Structures are given as C-alpha cells and as structure tokens.
N, C-alpha and C positions, 0 to 999 in steps of 0.2 A: 312377361312375369314382372310383378311389381318389385320395386327396389329392395324393400326389406324382406320380401319373400325370397329374393335371390340370396340375401345375406344368410337367412336361416338355412336355405338349401346348401350353401357353401359350408356352414358349420356342421351340418349333419353329414355331409360327404366327407369332410375332413375327419370327423370322429370315426366314421366307418372305415376309412382308409388309413387311420393312424396318423393323421396330420397334426400340425401344431395348434391344437385348440387347448383352452384352459383345462387343466386336470384337477380332479378332486383327490380324495384319499386313494392311495394305491396307484396313482398316476392315471386313473380312468376318469374320463369326463362323465359327469352325471347330468341327467336330463329329467325335467319335470314338465307337466302340462298345467298351466294356470287357467282355471275356468271360472266363469261368472254366471250366476243364476238370477232369474227374476226380472231382468231389465229388458230394454234400456230405460234409463231415467233422464233422457235428454241432456240438459246442461251438465249434470253430474257425471254421466257416462262420458260426455265429451272431455271433461277434466281427466278422467281415467285414460281415455284415448291419447290425450296430450302426453301423459306420463309414459305410456307404453311406447309411443312413437319416439320420444326422446331417448328411450332405453333400448330401442330396436327389439322389443319383445312382442311376440305374437301371443294371442290368447284365444280361447274358445268361449263363445258367448252362447248360453242356452236361453233363448229369448221367448218371452210371452207374447202371443199375438196381439193382445189388446194394448200392450205397451209399444209394440212395433207401430201400431196405428198412431200412437201419440208422438212418436219420435222418428219419423221416416228418414229425416236427414242424418240422424245419428246412425241408423242402420246402414244407410248408403255409405257413410264414412267408414264404418267398421269393415265393410266388404272392400272398399277402395284401398284401405290401408293393410289388407292382407290377413285380417283376422278370420277365424273360422266361425260361421254362424250355424247354430243348431236349434233344435226344437225343445221347448219346455212347456208346451201346451198353449192353448188359446187363452184360458182364463185362470191358470194355476189351480185348477181343481184337482184334488187327489183322484187318481184314476184306477187304483187297484181294485175297487169294488164297483166299477161302472160297467155298462154294457159296451159291447164292441161298437155299436153305432155311436154312442157318446164319445168313446175313445177316438174313433176315426174323425169325428167332427173336431175334437180338440187338436189332434195332431195335424190334420189337413188344414185347419184354419190357420195355424201358425206357419206351417210350411208354405202355404200359398202366399201369404203376406210377405214372407222373407223373399221368396222367389220373384214376386212381382216387383220388388224394390231393387233387387240385386242381380236378377237374371240367373241365379244359381239355386238349384234345389238343395235344401239342407239334407245332410246324409246321416246325422246323428240325432239321438233323442235321449233326454234325461227326464224321467218322470218326476213330477213334483213330490218332494219328500223322499225320493228314491224308492217309492212303493210300487210294487209290481203285482199283477194278478193274471189270471188266465186270459181274460178278454184283452188286456193290455199286451200280453205276449203274443197273442194271436194277431192282433192288429200290427204290432211291430214287425212280425214275420211278413204279413201281407204287404206292408209298406217298405220292406227291405231296410229296416232301421236297427242298427246296433243300439244297445242300451248302455249309456255311459254313466257310471256311478262315480265314486271317489274313494280315496284312501286317506286323505287328510282333511278334516273339517274343523276349523277353529271357531265355528259358530259366531262369525263376525256380525251376523244379523241381530244377535241377542245382546250386544254390548256396544258401548261407544268408547271403550278402552282400547285405543289403537295399540298400545304397547303390549297388552295382554294377548291380543290376536297375533301379533308378530311372534311373541314368545311361544305360543301354542304351535304355530307352524314350524318354527326353527327347532323345537324340541322333538318333533315327530317325523319330519320330512326325510325321505330316502329316495335313492335313485329310482326313477320310473313312476313316481307318485303322480296322482291326479289331485290337484289342490282345489278345494271348493271355496269360492268366495262369492260375494254379492256386490253389485254396483248400485246399492240402494241408499247409502249414507256416506257422509264425508269421512267418518272414521274408518269405514271399510276401504275407501279409496286410498286414504293415507297409509293404512296398514298394507295393502297390496303393493304399493310402490316401495315401501320400506322392505317388505319381504323380498321383492325382486332385487333390491340393492344388496341386501345381506346375503342372499343365496348366490348372487353373482360373485360376490367377494369369496364365497366358499367354493367356487368352481362349478356351479350349476349353469346349465344352458336351458333355455325355455323353448318349448315346442307347442304347437297345437296338439289336440288329442290325436287327430289322424296322423300327424307327422310322427308323434311318439310311438304309435302303434306300428307304423311302417318302419321306423328306425329299429324296433325290436323284432321285426319280422312276424308280426301278428296280423293276420287277415281279420278284419272286423266282420262278424257274421250277424245277420239279422236276428233279432230277439234274443241275442246272447248279451249278458251283462258283464261289464269290465270295470274293475276298480283301480287297476294299476297295470303298468307294463314294465316290470323289473327286468334287469339284464338277464341274459340267458343263463349265466352262471348262478343267478339267484333264484331260478325257478321260472315257472310260467305264470302269465297273468291270471289273477283269480277270476274264475268263471262262475257266476251265480245263476246262469241261465239253465 
C-alpha cells in the first residue's frame, strides 16, 4: 500500500472508530471527495499533483482517453501516488443520445488506455456533461460501472477568477459532497489548492469517491447515479438512476 494511501486509510479508520482526527462543527469530522474532469493536461496536471502530494490529499480523476494518450507519464504518476482514476469517455462526446455501440466504444476506449498504463481497470464513470440516456445506462450496467455525478460545481472551467471559484465552493460545501473541478487551466489548479487549504482549516478531510462511499457504507451499484454521500444522520445519497 502506498504511503499516502496508508495515511488516508488511517484517517478513515480513526473517524469510524472515534479516534483523534480533526473535527468540524458538532465535533464530527467532515469528508468530501475532490474530483477533476476532462484531463489530464500533462505539465499542468503535474503541477496539481505536486500540490496534492504536498497536502497528502487524494483525488478522483475522470480521464478522457485521447488525453491519456497525450500524457501517459502523468497518468502513471496519478496511479503511483494513490489517486483514483476513472472514465470520462474517449473523446468527451455527450453520450445521452448515442447508440449503445458508440457508448461502448467511448467507455472501453478510455478504460483500456488507463488499464494499459496502470494495470488497474477503472471502476467508475462520469458521463460528459453529466448527461445520461437509455443506451448509456444499459452500457454502464453491462460494464459494471456506477455513474458518479456531483453536488458542488463552481464552474471553474468558465472563469479565470480563482477567488470566485473558491467562494462558490466554500459557500455551498457540506459533509459528503462530491466537488467537481477541472485540471484544464492555471486558475482552476490554484483554486483547487486554495479550496483544499481552506476546507482543511475548517475540519474537512479528503477522500477518493470510492473511499467516501465506503466510509458512508454505500455499495456502488452499476448504472446507478450518485451525487453525494452524506452522513447517515443526514439521509441517504441521492440516487438518480
């Protein structure tokens, strides 16, 4: 087990067992999953990985197959440093109105490239735009892929205003949220690292999506959509499937 995966596991176990981890409001540790779409973007994503490593923070990356081809070393680094790698399609085509054959080609293309580089088959899928349809759901079922959406979207891709992105997240975030970001521009990278620092000060811990689901006792089911994983006392995760 990699060194910082061990650290994350220890934090999660401590939280489950009532150990001495940082507490948020009401004395309860709060957890979020930080996710990045549309990458990798080679040197820029490497800068993000530097910041995540310095902060001992894991993330889930929903990767486009064509970008995996452009940045193989970055993808290998993601896996080596304990991040969770997932599917965002081969070409970032919206899939909600495509045929099952087309959807399969998109999902399998990205999955095969990630597996070839890392030795691990990706287990999660986020459709471009968050758009789903019958053929997509059928293929996600066939490929045993849960559909991971999000609960906080600061639309970092649409602005270069780092401070605005940070404010949008901080004003909305709650325990169990899935945060949507993109590793496509310098302002997004800066915002993500500032968000980590600010939420850490507020008592949040960071997990991958799969870790957050496991922490909350939620088995991830194929073709079922998940937006968040709130604590048991706050209800069950939203299921859009």
